[in-house]
N, C-alpha and C positions, 0 to 999 in steps of 0.2 A: 504493499499497499505505500501510493507514494506521500510524502508530509505534504500539510497545510503550512504557506509560510505566509506572514503578514504581507506582503506583495501580491499573492495571486489578487487577478483581478477575481470579480465577484462571478463569472461562469466558471473559471477555471475551480472557483472553491465549490462551487457547484457541481461541477464534473465531478469532484472526489467525494463528495456527500453521497452519490449517486451512486458511485465504487463501492462505500458502505454496506448501501443498500440491497446492492446481489446478495448478500448475506441474508439477510431478514426474507424467509420463507412465504411469510404473506403478499412479499409484491412478486412474489415468482419470476424475478426477471435481471438481465443483464444488461450493463449502460453500453454496452459496444455493438449489441442484438436488435435492429430493428427491425429485424421480423419479430422476435420473440415482444416487442413492445407493442408492435400492432396485433399482436397475437390475445394480450390482453387488453390492451384500447378498444378492440371490438368484441371480445367476449361479454357476455351482458352478465358481469359483474357491475352492479350497481353501488356507488358508497350512499351516505348518505352528506348534505352540504357539508365541505370542509372547515373544519372550523381552526382558526385563524387568531395566536392567544398572543397580545402584545398588553401583559399586564404586570408586569417586571421589571426595576427599571435595566436591567441588563442581561434581558432574556428575551428569547421567540418561542412561540411551538407552535408548528402545524400539527391538526389531526385528520386521520381518516376513520371513520369507520363504515363498514359493510350496513345497506339500508336493515338488513333480516337476520342483523348478527352482532348484539352489542357487543358479545365477546371477543369480536373482530381487533378491537381498538386500535391503532397503531399511532404511536406519535413518534416526531423530532424534534427534540431541545436542541435549541442554539443558545447558547451561553456566555456570557465574557468570565475571565480567567487568567490569575494573572501566569502562564503559561509562558513555556521559551517559546521566542520569537519565532521561529521556525517550523514550531508544530503544533496540530493540532491534537488534544488527549480528547477518546471519546469512547463511549461505554454505550455496551446493547442489551436489551433482551429481546424475548420473544414480540414484545410488545411496544420496543420504545427505544430509539437511541437520544442517546446528549453528544453533543457536538459542544466541546470547548474552544470557544475562539478569544485570540489573544485579547486581553483588556483594550488594547488604543485603540481599536477599533472602531470607528464613529455609529453615531446610531444609523446613519445611513445607510454604512457597510453590511451592516446585520439587518437590515429591513429591507437589504438587496440581494441576500441567501432567500431571506422568508419570501419573498415575489419570486424569486427562481424556483424554487419548489413547490409553493401552489402553482405557478402555471404548468408548471410541468406534470404533478399530479392532476390539475384537473384537464390537460390534455387528454394523461393516460386514461383515466375514466369518466372522458366524457360529460365532466358534472364541475360545472364554472358557478355553481352556488354556493357563497359564504358563511358563514357565521362569525361575527368580531366581539371580540373579545380587547378594553384596551380599559387605560387609567385616563382620567383626565387631562394627565399632564402631557402625552405623549398624543393629543388630538392635533396641536397646534404645528410638531413636531417630525409629524408623519408625513408631509407632502411627496417624499419619494415613494413611500405604499402606497397611498391611496394614486398617485398616478399612474405608477406599473402594473397594478394588480388585473390581467384580464379575466374579470369576473361576468358574469352574464346577471345576478340579481344578489342581493343580500337580502339573508330573510329576519335576522336579526340583532340587532347589538346589547352588546353587556357595556356598561361602563361601570368600573371596580374599583374602588380603593378607599384606604382607611383614613388618608389622611387628605389627597389630594380635593379639592373644591374644583366642582363643573360648572362651568359658566355659560348663560344664554348662548354665546357668541362657539360656543364649544358644542354644543346639542345644535345647533343649525349648521354649522359645518358639518359635522356626520351625517346629519341628516341628509344634506345637500348633496354629498357625495356619495354617501355609501346607499339612500335611498333604501331604506327597509321595507321592507313588503310585511313581514308579521307583528313584529314590534320592538319596544325598546325596555330594557332594565338598567335602571338608571342604581347602580347598591354601591352608594358615594354622599359626600357631602354637597350642597349647591349654595352657591353664592347667593346674598341676602336680593333678593329682587326679584330670584329666579322665577322664571314664567313663560315656558315659550307652550303654549296654547295648541301650536301642530302635533304635538305630540298624541294629543286627546282623539286623533283621525288614525290614528293606528289601531287594528285589531286587537293590541295586546299591550301593558302596559305595568310595569311594575316598578314601583318606587317607595324607598326605604323613606323619604323625607320627604313626604306630602301635603305640608302645611299651606304651602305655596295656593294648594289646590280650593278655590268654591266649591259652595253649595251648586250654584249654575255650573261651573264648569263640571260637577257630577254630572248636571242633567242634560247638560250638553254635548258628553264625553259621545264620540262614534263606537268607543272600545269596547268589542267580543267580551275580553278578560281583562278587569283591572282589580292588580293588588296595590293596594295603599298600604300603609305605616310612619305610623309617627306624623300623622293627619290633626286636622282640628274638630272632625265632625261627631255630634254628641247621637243618644239616644234618640233626638226630638226630631236630629237631621235624619236618624234612620225611617221614625216613621213619617217626616216630610217625604223622604225619598220612595218608598211603597205606594203611597197614594199617587202619586207621580206618575209611578209607574204602568200603575190600575189606568190613569186616565193617558196612556200613550206614549209617555216619554220613554227613552233609551231603547227603539225597536231593536238594536242591533246588541244587545249585551243579554251575556248567557251567563257571567259570575264575575259578581263584584265581591272582594272580601275587603274589608275593614279590620287591620289590625288593632289591640289596644283595649278590648273590651274582655277586662279579665273575670268582673261577675256575671251572672245570669242576668240579663236583661229584663225588664218589665214588658214581659211581652203583651197582655191585657190590653198595655195604655199604647206602646207601636203599635197594636192590629184593632185598635178603637174604632168600631163604626164597621171591620171588614170580615164578612163570612170568611172562616178560614179552617181548617180542620189540621188535626193532627196526621202522619201517614198513617196508613192502614196495609197492611199487606195482604190483604183481602181483597179488596177492590183492585188492587193493579193498576190505578191511578194514573201512577208514576213510577219508574223503576226506583229499588231504595240506594242505590250508588248512581251517584253523580259523576259522570265521565269527563275530566277534563283533557283536552287532547293538546300536548305538547309539542313540541319537534322533533322529539326523539324517542320521548316517553306517554303514555295515560297515566293520569293520577286520575283513582277511584276514591270518592270521597262521602262516605257512609251517612247519607241523610234521612236516617228513620227516625229522630228527634228533630226530624225539621217541620213545619206550619206551614201548609198550602191554602195559597188564596189563588182565584180564577179572575185572569183578565176580562172583562165584559166583552171589551170590543172584536177580540178573535178567538177567546176561550183559553190563550196562553197560559199555562201554571205559572206562578209563582212559587219558591220556597225562602224562607228565612231560617236559620237556626243560628246557632252560638256553639263556637266548638274550640276548645283551648283557649285561648285569648284574642280569637277573633269571631266577627259575626259576618256571616256569608251570604248572599242574595244570589239564587242559583234560579235559571227561566228555563225550562223542562220544551226546546224550539220541538214543534209538529208532536206535542204532547197534549191532549185535551183533556177538561172530566169530560 
């Protein structure tokens, strides 16, 4: 194996990484064999959207998983380390490979390797769909990455950090460049005055800092699924929201989760004036479990203790329940009393 050198061009480094990948059975390929590349490229093996992780200061990860086999996950980690100038240390196992790059490489140098890996794998598996995880501080410094990824669509963006602060400009930038089709998850601190309302038009929203959301935002959002933590909503807001939904608001909503309700709510007050009933297994008006479909998995939520009510305009069933420390509101699409 030829050593990695600090002066290698991104393409040469990538070639050497791909040489290492010859040893990984999951890819079953040879870098020097165009015939083998073509056989894999046109074999009917399909993978899920390719994960791109840029969430630590000195590293990148790319991960591929076959559609119907979560155990097939394989990841390549690019990590800066104080190694010798002319050698790249690497470690591998059956599910991942870590390549330690010299720590004098710039952020753009590392991003270039991630770009080459993605472009190669996306071509190999005929999949140019991505899911991106990154830190708020990486948004402004990722011009090379964003400009050179040859992707067709981005399904989900996750912004994750303990100390970084996400700005309105940061959100606007990644939405404009990546254009997520499914949703965005904001698992980080946000700046004072945060409030990019365009994220309320995405099918899925997760935010751990939701105090910027108003009750009008809640009524006007077009989300199908919204998980809100550290918000300012009260039991009285839950009551008003249910009544607005019964009157026709939030037609796309399927699952709203409001964290922060550790005590059992006063359901008699919340559902005052509403005809409701407990779930009855014998009548089979709705299933016991609500299935929330994520990109890579399905979560089943036991709604045995939920309280059901009907929207008169279309017969749609709504369910409200409290579990752990959250209140959940569920809409059973295409199921009527």
